[in-house]
N, C-alpha and C positions, 0 to 999 in steps of 0.2 A: 504493500500500500504506500502510495506517495504521500508527502507532506500535504499536498493539495487535497488528496482524498481524506486524510485525517482531519484537516481543517474543516472540510465540508461536513464530516460526521459530527464534529463538535459544535459547529455554529453555522446555521444556514444563513447566508447573506440575503440581502434584499433581492427578491426576484428568484430565489432558489425554489427548486421543486419541493413539494410537501415532504418527501422522504429525506430532504437535506442534501441532495446532490447539487454540486456546483453547476450553474447554467453553463451551456457551451460557450457563451460569449465571455464569461469570466475565465473559464478554463483556457480558451484560446488566447486571451490577453496575457495570462500568466506564462503560457508556453512561448508567446512572442517575446515577452520580457526576458525569459531565460536565454533565448537566442540572442537578443540584443546585448544582454550582459556579457555573454561569452565574447562577443565582438570587441568589447571595450575593457576586457579584463586587465589590460596593462595600462589603462588610463589612470593617471594620478590626480585625485581631487585637488591636491596642492597646486598643480599647474593651472587648474581652473581659477583658483583664487589669485594666483599670480597674474594671469591674463586679465581678469576683471580689474585688478588694482592698477595695472598699466593703462587700461582703457580709461579708467576714472582719472588717473593722475596726469595723463598726457605725455609724460616722459618716463623713461626707465629709471632715471636717477631718483625722481620724486617717489616713484613706486617702491624702489628699493629702501628708501628711508622709512616709508610707512610700514613695509614688511620687516624691517630691521635685518636685512641681509645685504650683502655687498652688491654693487651694481654689476660687476662681471658675473657673479653667480646667478643673478636674476636674468641677465641676458642669455646665459647658457641654458637656463631652464626654459625660457621662451623659445629658443631655437629647438630644444628637444620637443616642445609641444608642437611647433610648426612641422617638425619632421614626422611626428606621430600623426598629425592631421593630414599631412601630405600637401600642404599649401602654405604660402607665406600669409601671415595674419596682419603684419604691420609694415608700413613704409617708414623707414627711418630717415631722419634728416637732422640737421643741426638745431632745428627748432623743437624737436621732439619726435613723436611717432603719430602716424595716422593709420586708421584701419584700411586694409585693402578691401576689395569687394568680397573676397573670401572671408576676411576677418569680420566684416559686417554681418555676413550670413551666419558665421559661427557664433557671434555675440547674440544675434537674434534668437538662435535656437537654444543656447545654453544658459542665458542669464537667469532663467527661472529655476534652474536645477538646485542651487543651494537652498533656496526657500522651500522647494518641494521636498528636498531631503530633510530639512529641519522640521517641516510639517509632518512628514512620515514618522520621524522619531518621536515628535510630540504626541502624535496619535497613538503610537504603540505604548508610550510611557508618558501620559499627559500630565506629568508633574515635574517639569524641570526645576532645578534648584532655584534659579534666579530668572525673573523676567525683567528685562531693562525697559524702562519707560522714558522716552525722550521728551523733554519739556522745553518748549520755546520760551523766549524771553517775555517777561511781563505777565506771566500767568498768575492770577490771584490765588492766595492760599486756600480760599474756599473751594476752588476748582480742584486743586491738588487733593484736598481732603475727600471731596466727592468721588474722585477717581480712585483714590486709595481705598475707600470703603466699598467701592463697587467691584473692582477687579479682583480676581482670585489672588489670594496671598496677601491682601492688604487690610481688609476690614474684619469685623467680627464673624463673618460667614466664611472665612477662608478655610475652615475645616472641610468644606466640600471638595477642596482641591489640596489635599495634604501634600506638604513638601514644597509648595510654590511660595516664593517670596518675591515681592516687587522691589525694584531698585530704581528710583527716579534720578535722572541726571540731566544736566543742561545740554541740549542739542539744538542747534539752529534749525529753523523750519526748512530751510533750503536743503539741508543734509538728511532730513529724516526719511524722505522717500527712498533714497538709495539704501540707507541702513535698514529700513524695514524690509525691503525686498531681499536683501542679502541675509536677513535673519539676525543682524547684530542688535536690532531693537525688536522687542515683542510688540510694543505699542508706542504711539507718539501722541503728543498733545500740541495742537497747532490751531492757528486762526483760520476761519473760513474766509474765502472759498479755497478749496483744495484743488490744485490744478492737475494733479496726477490721476490718470485713469486706472492706475494699478492699485489704488487704495480704497478701502471701505472705512466708514467712520460712524460715530455717534455723537450728536451735539449734547454737551453737558452744561453749557453756559450760553445764554442768549440775553444780552442786556443792551439798552440804548446807550449811545455814547454822549458824553457831555464835555464841556470845556474845563480843563484843569490848568491852574496857574498858581504861582507862588502867592503866599499871603500878602506880600507887599506889592503885588502887581496893581497897576492903575485900574484895572477892571474888576478887581476883587470885591469892591463895594457894590457893584451892579448885581441886582437879583437875577437879571437875564440880559447878557450882552446882545447887542443887535448885530446884524450882518455888517453894518457900517463900522461898528466897533472892531469886529473881527478882521475886516479887510485891512486894517493897519497892523495886524499881528502876523508874525511868522508861526508856522506850525511845526512843533517838535515831532518828528515822525520817524517811522521805521525805515531803515534801508531795505531794499528788496530782498536781501538775504535773510533778514530777520522775519519777514512775513510776506512771502510771495503771494500774489493775488490780493490779499488784504491791503498791502501797501499801495496798490494801484486803484482798487475799486472805491475805497473810502474817499480819497481826494476827488475822484471823478464824481462821486455822489454829492460832495460838498459844493463842487462847481455848479452842478445842476440846481442846488439850493441858493446859490448866489455868492459863495465864498470861494474865489479862486486863490487858494492859499499858497503862499511861498513856503516851500518845505525846507525844514532844517533837519537833515537826517542825523541820527545818532544811534549807536549800538545800544539798544534797549534791553539786551540780555543782562545788563548790569543796572540795577535800580539806582545805585548811587550816582551814576552818570546822568540818569534821567532827572533826579532831584537837583543835582548840581547845575545842570543846564537851565532849568526853570528858575532857580533861585539867583542866578548870576546874569541873566539876560532879560532886559526890561520889556522887550516886545515879543516875548516868546510864550506860547501857550501849547497845550497838548490836548489830546482826546483820550478819555478813559470812561468806562462805566463808573457810576457813582460808588457802587459797592467795592470797587477795586481800590479806591483811594480815600474812602471816608474816614479811615482810622489813621491817616497820615497827617500829623499835626502841622506840617509846613505847607500844605497844599489846600487850595480852595476849589470846589467843584461847582459849576454853574451849567444849567441846561442850555442846549442850542436853541435858537429862536425858530423852531419849527415843530409842528405836531408829528412829523414823521422823520425823526433823526436817524442817521445811520446806526447800525448795531454792531456790537462785537459778539461773534459767535465762536466759541472754542469747542473743538471736537477731539475725541480720542480716536485715533486711526490705527489700522492694521493692514498688512499686506493682503490683498484679495485672494480668495481661495486658499487661505492658510488656516491652520488650527486656531491661531489667535483670532482670526476674523470670525470664526464660528463662536468662540468664547465671547467676543465682544457683542455679537448679535444676541446671544443669550442674556448677557448682563444688561444690555440696552432694554430688552423686553421686560426684565425684572425691575429695573429702576426708572423706567419711563424716559430713557434717553432716546432722542430721535435718530434711529439708525438709518443709514443711507449707503448705497453702493453707486459710485459714479459710473 
């Protein structure tokens, strides 16, 4: 009796015959997989990681630094991979490397393999020791607590996923898509809209934006600044790397309302820089939900002069078709988070 037959006798999969036999479609798929695996027995997953890192970095030297190996060693491993594939994958020049047509085809077919393998491991043993959660800049503590209490391994109900532990760490929104798909992050917390078609998510925070300024700002005494008041102010804003999508859509929304703001970009992953800029620049204001800054003694919050202000929506995300995506969908249903799949 084969392992496939034993598995069929122990557990009938969806679509199995009443007597527990594996459907022909499943059996055929396993046999095809056995044949495919035989063809790539000598393929090293390490080479896949090296290839993907060179693609992301753009140069072999930068990739070698990230991988913590020497540049000659990495070059040698890439050449071995090209020999195994039977085609050149990169065009090398003084400026770095570019993918060949074969390299682009190879990337298209293999970039999902690490995530699929990680999902397979998680499905077989769905209790990894640590799930990393990437957190973009400026996320309120209330959001972190809600996510911590909702996801497995964080809150009081984590006993349903024994052995799971969450670890939150600062990761820029622009980097999270790649890290989620490669399995280096289990979940991410980012501002909407999400531009990647490869992610699913659940909205955990949806609040109207208002004007934030230092206590000593000239507009701090106004109960509600006008568009004319705001036209003379610069807007302390995210650079595109901090909040892709959000960084473009909100200023466009403000322009439609009548405020063509002059943007003053700053790295808002660091709250201290955000506070310092507002307190030391007289014509500078920011946008935040009231709940995000109401406990900050050095800042004043005022509503925008509109009945339909732009909103800040924060979402927990996961790589589509992954074990974590299924966990997120389950948690979203339990906690009333608005789940979506792009």
